[in-house]
C-alpha positions as CSV (number, residue, x, y, z in Angstrom):
1,X,-4.0,-1.6,-19.9
2,X,-1.9,0.8,-22.0
3,X,0.1,3.6,-20.7
4,X,-2.4,6.1,-21.8
5,X,-5.1,4.1,-20.0
6,X,-3.1,4.1,-16.7
7,X,-2.3,7.8,-17.1
8,X,-6.1,8.4,-17.5
9,X,-7.0,6.4,-14.7
10,X,-4.4,7.9,-12.4
11,X,-5.4,11.5,-13.4
12,X,-9.1,10.7,-12.7
13,X,-8.1,9.4,-9.2
14,X,-6.3,12.8,-8.5
15,X,-8.9,14.9,-10.0
16,X,-11.4,14.5,-7.0
17,X,-13.8,17.1,-8.2
18,X,-14.0,15.8,-11.8
19,X,-13.4,19.2,-13.4
20,X,-10.7,18.0,-15.8
21,X,-7.8,19.7,-13.9
22,X,-5.5,18.7,-11.0
23,X,-5.2,21.5,-8.7
24,X,-2.4,21.9,-6.0
25,X,-5.0,20.9,-3.2
26,X,-6.0,17.8,-5.0
27,X,-2.3,17.0,-5.8
28,X,-1.5,17.6,-2.1
29,X,-4.2,15.3,-0.8
30,X,-3.1,12.4,-3.0
31,X,0.7,12.8,-2.2
32,X,-0.1,13.0,1.5
33,X,-1.5,9.6,1.4
34,X,1.9,8.1,0.6
35,X,4.1,10.8,2.1
36,X,2.6,12.7,5.0
37,X,5.7,14.9,5.0
38,X,5.3,16.5,1.7
39,X,5.5,20.1,1.7
40,X,3.4,22.7,-0.1
41,X,6.6,23.8,-1.9
42,X,7.0,20.5,-3.2
43,X,3.5,20.4,-4.7
44,X,3.9,24.0,-6.1
45,X,7.1,22.8,-7.9
46,X,5.3,19.9,-9.3
47,X,2.5,22.1,-10.4
48,X,5.0,24.5,-12.0
49,X,6.9,21.6,-13.9
50,X,3.7,20.2,-15.4
51,X,1.7,23.4,-16.1
52,X,2.6,24.3,-19.7
53,X,0.0,27.1,-19.9
54,X,0.6,28.7,-16.7
55,X,-3.0,28.4,-15.3
56,X,-1.8,26.8,-11.9
57,X,-3.6,23.6,-12.6
58,X,-2.7,20.5,-14.6
59,X,-4.9,19.3,-17.5
60,X,-5.1,15.7,-18.5
61,X,-2.8,16.6,-21.6
62,X,-0.3,18.3,-19.4
63,X,-0.4,15.3,-16.9
64,X,0.1,12.7,-19.6
65,X,2.9,14.7,-21.0
66,X,4.6,15.0,-17.5
67,X,4.3,11.3,-16.4
68,X,5.4,10.0,-19.9
């Protein structure tokens, strides 16, 4: 499995509703699985870092660029 395949697989796991975007609530649900103490501020900061177009959600392209 290549890096882009892994990124797509990970993105699809986080994008629970399958709309092609990761929202703050979807990201929070995924992070809480591994770190129940993650804060909303942490999630907002991650969204802001990865969200190139400022729409408050992360597209696959933004995600792939962010995790690269």
